[in-house]
C-alpha positions as semicolon CSV with decimal commas, in nm:
position;residue;x (nm);y (nm);z (nm)
1;X;-1,718;2,424;2,509
2;X;-1,376;2,351;2,654
3;X;-1,310;2,110;2,366
4;X;-1,388;2,378;2,109
5;X;-1,162;2,631;2,279
6;X;-0,884;2,373;2,292
7;X;-0,925;2,309;1,918
8;X;-0,902;2,682;1,843
9;X;-0,592;2,709;2,062
10;X;-0,420;2,428;1,871
11;X;-0,521;2,585;1,540
12;X;-0,384;2,922;1,645
13;X;-0,053;2,767;1,755
14;X;-0,014;2,566;1,435
15;X;-0,102;2,866;1,216
16;X;0,144;3,089;1,401
17;X;0,432;2,840;1,377
18;X;0,387;2,775;1,005
19;X;0,325;3,145;0,940
20;X;0,640;3,252;1,124
21;X;0,848;3,006;0,921
22;X;0,698;3,127;0,593
23;X;0,744;3,494;0,680
24;X;1,106;3,439;0,785
25;X;1,176;3,258;0,460
26;X;1,071;3,565;0,261
27;X;1,258;3,839;0,449
28;X;1,302;4,141;0,224
29;X;1,053;4,009;-0,032
30;X;0,691;4,096;-0,090
31;X;0,451;3,826;0,018
32;X;0,076;3,860;0,064
33;X;0,047;3,566;0,302
34;X;0,221;3,617;0,635
35;X;0,200;3,496;0,991
36;X;-0,135;3,664;1,063
37;X;-0,297;3,518;0,751
38;X;-0,176;3,169;0,835
39;X;-0,316;3,194;1,188
40;X;-0,650;3,320;1,057
41;X;-0,671;3,043;0,795
42;X;-0,616;2,778;1,062
43;X;-0,886;2,933;1,281
44;X;-1,117;2,958;0,982
45;X;-1,075;2,587;0,911
46;X;-1,152;2,497;1,273
47;X;-1,457;2,725;1,270
48;X;-1,590;2,554;0,957
49;X;-1,544;2,214;1,118
50;X;-1,715;2,308;1,446
51;X;-2,013;2,474;1,273
52;X;-2,053;2,155;1,063
53;X;-2,256;2,316;0,785
54;X;-2,192;2,174;0,438
55;X;-2,288;2,491;0,250
56;X;-2,077;2,709;0,479
57;X;-1,778;2,473;0,447
58;X;-1,795;2,484;0,065
59;X;-1,827;2,864;0,079
60;X;-1,527;2,907;0,309
61;X;-1,318;2,660;0,107
62;X;-1,394;2,852;-0,213
63;X;-1,302;3,177;-0,038
64;X;-0,967;3,033;0,072
65;X;-0,899;2,900;-0,278
66;X;-0,967;3,240;-0,437
67;X;-0,755;3,410;-0,170
68;X;-0,458;3,188;-0,252
69;X;-0,501;3,248;-0,625
70;X;-0,501;3,624;-0,558
71;X;-0,190;3,590;-0,342
72;X;-0,001;3,405;-0,614
73;X;-0,115;3,653;-0,881
74;X;0,001;3,951;-0,674
75;X;0,336;3,782;-0,610
76;X;0,399;3,719;-0,978
77;X;0,295;4,070;-1,075
78;X;0,498;4,249;-0,806
79;X;0,829;4,065;-0,796
80;X;1,107;4,076;-1,050
81;X;1,012;3,859;-1,350
82;X;1,357;3,695;-1,345
83;X;1,289;3,546;-1,001
84;X;1,149;3,195;-0,995
85;X;0,819;3,212;-0,808
86;X;0,723;2,896;-0,625
87;X;0,386;2,804;-0,479
88;X;0,511;2,650;-0,154
89;X;0,357;2,925;0,059
90;X;0,017;2,898;-0,109
91;X;0,013;2,518;-0,075
92;X;0,117;2,551;0,289
93;X;-0,168;2,793;0,350
94;X;-0,416;2,551;0,193
95;X;-0,280;2,272;0,413
96;X;-0,316;2,492;0,720
97;X;-0,683;2,551;0,642
98;X;-0,736;2,174;0,602
99;X;-0,540;2,100;0,921
100;X;-0,751;2,350;1,108
101;X;-1,060;2,173;0,976
102;X;-0,958;1,827;1,106
103;X;-0,827;1,945;1,444
104;X;-1,161;1,912;1,631
105;X;-1,209;1,552;1,512
106;X;-0,848;1,426;1,487
107;X;-0,616;1,653;1,689
108;X;-0,329;1,402;1,708
109;X;-0,326;1,343;1,332
110;X;-0,347;1,719;1,272
111;X;-0,051;1,787;1,501
112;X;0,157;1,514;1,334
113;X;0,079;1,651;0,987
114;X;0,164;2,003;1,107
115;X;0,497;1,883;1,242
116;X;0,577;1,714;0,910
117;X;0,484;2,028;0,715
118;X;0,694;2,246;0,944
119;X;0,991;2,008;0,913
120;X;0,968;2,007;0,532
121;X;0,958;2,388;0,525
122;X;1,246;2,433;0,770
123;X;1,465;2,180;0,589
124;X;1,397;2,320;0,242
125;X;1,764;2,405;0,173
126;X;1,885;2,061;0,277
127;X;1,610;1,894;0,073
128;X;1,700;2,099;-0,235
129;X;2,067;2,014;-0,185
130;X;1,982;1,648;-0,144
131;X;1,772;1,642;-0,461
132;X;2,021;1,836;-0,675
133;X;2,362;1,733;-0,544
134;X;2,345;1,449;-0,293
135;X;2,172;1,191;-0,509
136;X;2,266;1,087;-0,860
137;X;2,013;0,991;-1,130
138;X;2,089;0,617;-1,108
139;X;2,031;0,626;-0,732
140;X;1,687;0,783;-0,771
141;X;1,606;0,532;-1,046
142;X;1,701;0,247;-0,813
143;X;1,465;0,378;-0,544
144;X;1,178;0,411;-0,791
145;X;1,236;0,063;-0,936
146;X;1,245;-0,089;-0,588
147;X;0,917;0,077;-0,489
148;X;0,741;-0,025;-0,811
149;X;0,866;-0,384;-0,801
150;X;0,795;-0,440;-0,433
151;X;0,444;-0,294;-0,428
152;X;0,365;-0,448;-0,766
153;X;0,472;-0,794;-0,648
154;X;0,296;-0,760;-0,314
155;X;-0,032;-0,700;-0,498
156;X;0,014;-0,987;-0,744
157;X;0,170;-1,259;-0,526
158;X;-0,071;-1,487;-0,337
159;X;-0,085;-1,454;0,041
160;X;-0,095;-1,830;0,102
161;X;0,138;-2,126;0,094
162;X;0,180;-2,282;-0,250
163;X;0,393;-2,587;-0,175
164;X;0,238;-2,929;-0,091
165;X;0,372;-2,910;0,265
166;X;0,227;-2,566;0,338
167;X;0,552;-2,387;0,428
168;X;0,634;-2,138;0,148
169;X;0,429;-1,818;0,127
170;X;0,535;-1,607;-0,177
171;X;0,408;-1,279;-0,033
172;X;0,588;-1,333;0,297
173;X;0,909;-1,404;0,105
174;X;0,858;-1,084;-0,097
175;X;0,812;-0,890;0,228
176;X;1,137;-1,042;0,358
177;X;1,325;-0,938;0,041
178;X;1,169;-0,590;0,060
179;X;1,266;-0,551;0,426
180;X;1,630;-0,636;0,363
181;X;1,640;-0,417;0,051
182;X;1,477;-0,129;0,241
183;X;1,733;-0,154;0,521
184;X;2,015;-0,139;0,265
185;X;1,849;0,159;0,098
186;X;1,792;0,343;0,427
187;X;2,156;0,278;0,518
188;X;2,274;0,420;0,186
189;X;2,057;0,731;0,218
190;X;2,151;0,788;0,583
191;X;2,521;0,759;0,503
192;X;2,489;1,008;0,218
193;X;2,301;1,255;0,438
194;X;2,471;1,218;0,778
195;X;2,805;1,054;0,703
196;X;2,907;0,699;0,773
197;X;2,938;0,717;1,150
198;X;2,589;0,851;1,222
199;X;2,427;0,711;0,907
200;X;2,513;0,348;0,984
201;X;2,406;0,386;1,348
202;X;2,075;0,547;1,252
203;X;2,008;0,269;1,003
204;X;2,049;0,007;1,276
205;X;1,791;0,171;1,500
206;X;1,535;0,243;1,227
207;X;1,579;-0,103;1,077
208;X;1,545;-0,260;1,420
209;X;1,200;-0,109;1,459
210;X;1,094;-0,324;1,163
211;X;1,316;-0,630;1,209
212;X;1,633;-0,648;1,416
213;X;1,704;-0,987;1,257
214;X;1,703;-0,829;0,911
215;X;1,950;-0,566;1,036
216;X;2,188;-0,841;1,149
217;X;2,137;-1,018;0,816
218;X;2,251;-0,704;0,630
219;X;2,566;-0,660;0,842
220;X;2,791;-0,839;0,587
221;X;2,699;-0,585;0,318
222;X;2,755;-0,298;0,562
223;X;3,096;-0,431;0,660
224;X;3,193;-0,480;0,297
225;X;3,090;-0,128;0,196
226;X;3,235;0,039;0,509
227;X;3,539;-0,167;0,616
228;X;3,686;0,114;0,831
229;X;3,368;0,151;1,037
230;X;3,350;-0,182;1,219
231;X;3,284;-0,018;1,557
232;X;3,000;0,187;1,410
233;X;2,857;-0,127;1,251
234;X;2,857;-0,303;1,588
235;X;2,689;0,005;1,741
236;X;2,428;-0,018;1,465
237;X;2,358;-0,379;1,559
238;X;2,323;-0,286;1,928
239;X;2,083;-0,004;1,842
240;X;1,878;-0,255;1,645
241;X;1,851;-0,454;1,968
242;X;1,734;-0,138;2,146
243;X;1,466;-0,085;1,880
244;X;1,354;-0,448;1,916
245;X;1,317;-0,408;2,292
246;X;1,120;-0,086;2,239
247;X;0,886;-0,279;2,009
248;X;0,830;-0,538;2,282
249;X;0,746;-0,266;2,536
250;X;0,503;-0,098;2,294
251;X;0,326;-0,426;2,208
252;X;0,287;-0,518;2,575
253;X;0,179;-0,164;2,668
254;X;-0,105;-0,194;2,417
255;X;-0,195;-0,561;2,471
256;X;-0,130;-0,623;2,841
257;X;0,002;-0,354;3,073
258;X;-0,020;-0,591;3,369
259;X;0,224;-0,833;3,206
260;X;0,451;-0,545;3,102
261;X;0,479;-0,428;3,463
262;X;0,634;-0,762;3,562
263;X;0,904;-0,775;3,295
264;X;0,979;-0,412;3,213
265;X;1,280;-0,361;3,439
266;X;1,503;-0,633;3,288
267;X;1,412;-0,502;2,941
268;X;1,491;-0,142;3,037
269;X;1,825;-0,251;3,186
270;X;1,914;-0,429;2,862
271;X;1,817;-0,118;2,665
272;X;2,032;0,110;2,880
273;X;2,332;-0,121;2,856
274;X;2,290;-0,148;2,478
275;X;2,269;0,230;2,443
276;X;2,576;0,274;2,664
277;X;2,778;0,027;2,457
278;X;2,661;0,186;2,130
279;X;2,752;0,535;2,251
280;X;3,098;0,417;2,357
281;X;3,159;0,250;2,023
282;X;3,053;0,560;1,831
283;X;3,279;0,772;2,051
284;X;3,582;0,550;1,990
285;X;3,501;0,531;1,620
286;X;3,524;0,912;1,609
287;X;3,876;0,902;1,749
288;X;3,973;0,643;1,487
289;X;3,783;0,809;1,203
290;X;3,917;0,724;0,860
291;X;3,777;0,884;0,548
292;X;3,621;0,629;0,317
293;X;3,399;0,657;0,014
294;X;3,056;0,497;0,065
295;X;2,921;0,233;-0,170
296;X;2,850;0,350;-0,522
297;X;2,518;0,164;-0,550
298;X;2,219;0,178;-0,317
299;X;2,164;-0,199;-0,342
300;X;2,366;-0,515;-0,350
301;X;2,116;-0,743;-0,524
302;X;2,314;-1,063;-0,482
303;X;2,347;-0,994;-0,110
304;X;1,974;-0,920;-0,079
305;X;1,860;-1,244;-0,243
306;X;2,130;-1,458;-0,083
307;X;2,037;-1,332;0,263
308;X;1,662;-1,362;0,195
309;X;1,691;-1,722;0,078
310;X;1,912;-1,804;0,378
311;X;1,657;-1,668;0,625
312;X;1,363;-1,821;0,435
313;X;1,520;-2,168;0,461
314;X;1,569;-2,122;0,834
315;X;1,206;-2,012;0,873
316;X;1,087;-2,319;0,682
317;X;1,298;-2,540;0,909
318;X;1,148;-2,373;1,216
319;X;0,794;-2,417;1,076
320;X;0,857;-2,788;1,017
321;X;0,994;-2,831;1,367
322;X;0,702;-2,646;1,528
323;X;0,452;-2,860;1,337
324;X;0,593;-3,181;1,481
325;X;0,633;-3,043;1,832
326;X;0,266;-2,953;1,867
327;X;0,116;-2,696;2,109
328;X;0,229;-2,885;2,418
329;X;0,588;-2,765;2,421
330;X;0,504;-2,399;2,463
331;X;0,850;-2,293;2,577
332;X;1,017;-2,467;2,284
333;X;0,761;-2,319;2,046
334;X;0,821;-1,971;2,188
335;X;1,196;-2,026;2,150
336;X;1,159;-2,127;1,786
337;X;0,920;-1,840;1,719
338;X;1,145;-1,592;1,895
339;X;1,439;-1,681;1,673
340;X;1,302;-1,462;1,394
341;X;0,958;-1,330;1,497
342;X;0,965;-1,179;1,845
343;X;0,675;-0,943;1,773
344;X;0,427;-1,222;1,704
345;X;0,537;-1,423;2,008
346;X;0,507;-1,116;2,231
347;X;0,156;-1,033;2,112
348;X;0,039;-1,395;2,131
349;X;0,174;-1,434;2,485
350;X;0,006;-1,114;2,602
351;X;-0,328;-1,224;2,455
352;X;-0,302;-1,570;2,610
353;X;-0,229;-1,410;2,946
354;X;-0,528;-1,177;2,912
355;X;-0,752;-1,472;2,827
356;X;-0,627;-1,656;3,139
357;X;-0,481;-1,935;2,927
358;X;-0,134;-1,866;3,062
359;X;-0,053;-1,793;3,427
360;X;0,171;-1,498;3,502
361;X;0,481;-1,702;3,582
362;X;0,454;-1,903;3,261
363;X;0,382;-1,595;3,050
364;X;0,695;-1,428;3,189
365;X;0,902;-1,735;3,112
366;X;0,765;-1,755;2,758
367;X;0,864;-1,393;2,690
368;X;1,211;-1,431;2,837
369;X;1,269;-1,749;2,637
370;X;1,159;-1,567;2,319
371;X;1,391;-1,273;2,394
372;X;1,676;-1,517;2,459
373;X;1,596;-1,684;2,125
374;X;1,634;-1,352;1,940
375;X;1,987;-1,326;2,075
376;X;2,058;-1,685;1,971
377;X;1,952;-1,605;1,614
378;X;2,174;-1,297;1,615
379;X;2,473;-1,502;1,733
380;X;2,399;-1,751;1,455
381;X;2,380;-1,479;1,188
382;X;2,699;-1,317;1,313
383;X;2,903;-1,637;1,304
384;X;2,744;-1,756;0,978
385;X;2,766;-1,438;0,771
386;X;3,028;-1,199;0,911
387;X;3,406;-1,221;0,950
388;X;3,524;-1,405;1,261
389;X;3,687;-1,102;1,420
390;X;3,374;-0,892;1,379
391;X;3,152;-1,178;1,500
392;X;3,366;-1,217;1,813
393;X;3,358;-0,846;1,896
394;X;2,982;-0,816;1,845
395;X;2,917;-1,138;2,037
396;X;3,101;-1,004;2,341
397;X;2,867;-0,705;2,360
398;X;2,556;-0,916;2,301
399;X;2,667;-1,163;2,568
400;X;2,712;-0,881;2,819
401;X;2,364;-0,745;2,742
402;X;2,213;-1,091;2,773
403;X;2,401;-1,158;3,098
404;X;2,280;-0,842;3,273
405;X;1,928;-0,898;3,145
406;X;1,938;-1,254;3,282
407;X;2,061;-1,130;3,620
408;X;1,778;-0,876;3,632
409;X;1,530;-1,148;3,541
410;X;1,665;-1,379;3,815
411;X;1,644;-1,097;4,073
412;X;1,284;-1,022;3,974
413;X;1,170;-1,382;4,035
C-alpha cells in the first residue's frame, strides 16, 4: 500500500511541475490543458498501471488520446488563425500519462525522463535560438554525417582482430576515431553555446567521463582553434582528470566497495586539487579574456585520423609487450593497461580482489600503479603533441596532483 501511495505522490509531483511550466508558457492565451489536467493525467497513468487490467489500460489510453485531439482542435478553432499552433503541450501531456504509467515499475527511469522533458520545455527559447541562429547548415550536416558514418561502420566492421598477429580490431579502431571526433564535436557545440571559456572546460569534463586520454589527444586541435585560451585548455585537461577519477570511484563502488574504502581518500584529494587548479585557471583566464572567433568547422578530420592512428599504434605496442610479459608481472601489466585503459584495469582488479585472487595490499598497489600510468600517458601525449610551453605548464599541474596523491597514498599505508 505504501508503495502505491508513493507512486501516486511522484505522479502528482511530476504532473504539477510539467503542468505549471506549460501553463506559464501560455500566459494570456487560451489553452485547454493546464496544470490540473497534467496532474490528473499523471495520476490516471499510475492508476492504470497499478490496476494492471489490459482492457482498462486500452480504454484509458484511448480516452487520453481523444482528449488531446479535442484540446488541439479547440486551440486551433479559438486562437487567431495567423498564430502558429504547435503541439508541444499535447505531446507533453501524452508523455505525462505514459510517465505516470511506468512510475510504479520504474520510478527512477520515470523521474529521469520527467527531468529531461521539463528541461526541454524550460529551455525552449534557447533551443529555438540554437536551431535557427547558433548553428549553420553545414554544421548540422557534419553532425548528421558523423552519426551515420560512425553507427554504420560500427555495425559493419568485425569485432575481432584481422591481422595475423591478433592485434588490430577494426571496430575498436572505429570506436577510437568516433570518441575523438565526438570530443571535438562536443567542444565545438559547447563553445558555440557557452563561449570559449566555459565551453572548453565543460568539454574536458564530459570527454573525461568517456576517455581522459582522448581528451588529452585532442588538446592540439583545441589549442590551434583557441590560441588565446591556453589556461582554459589546461583547466579542461585537469577536469578530464577529475572525470577519470570519478569513473574509478563509480566502478569500484559498484564492483568492490571494500576495496574503494581503502583507496578513496587519495583519489578524493587528487580530485579536489584538480578542481582547485581548474577553478584558478578559469578565474585567471577571465581576467585575461581576449575575444576570438571559434573554429569555423566542427571537425578537423586530419587531426582526428592522425591522433587515432597515433594512439592505435601505441595500443598495439602495449598489446605486444603484454603478450610477452605474461600474467606473472601483474604490476607491469597493470601499468601498461593503465596507460590508456584505466577503466578495464580498475574493474579487473576489483573482480580479482572479490574472488580472493589478489590480496588487499596487492590490489591497492595495482590500482595506484594503473592511476600513475594514466598520468604517464598524459605526460607523453602533452610532450608529443602540444607546444613545449603548453606541455610544460600542464605538466606542472599534473605533477602537483600526482605528488599530493602519492603523499596521501604513502600516508594511508
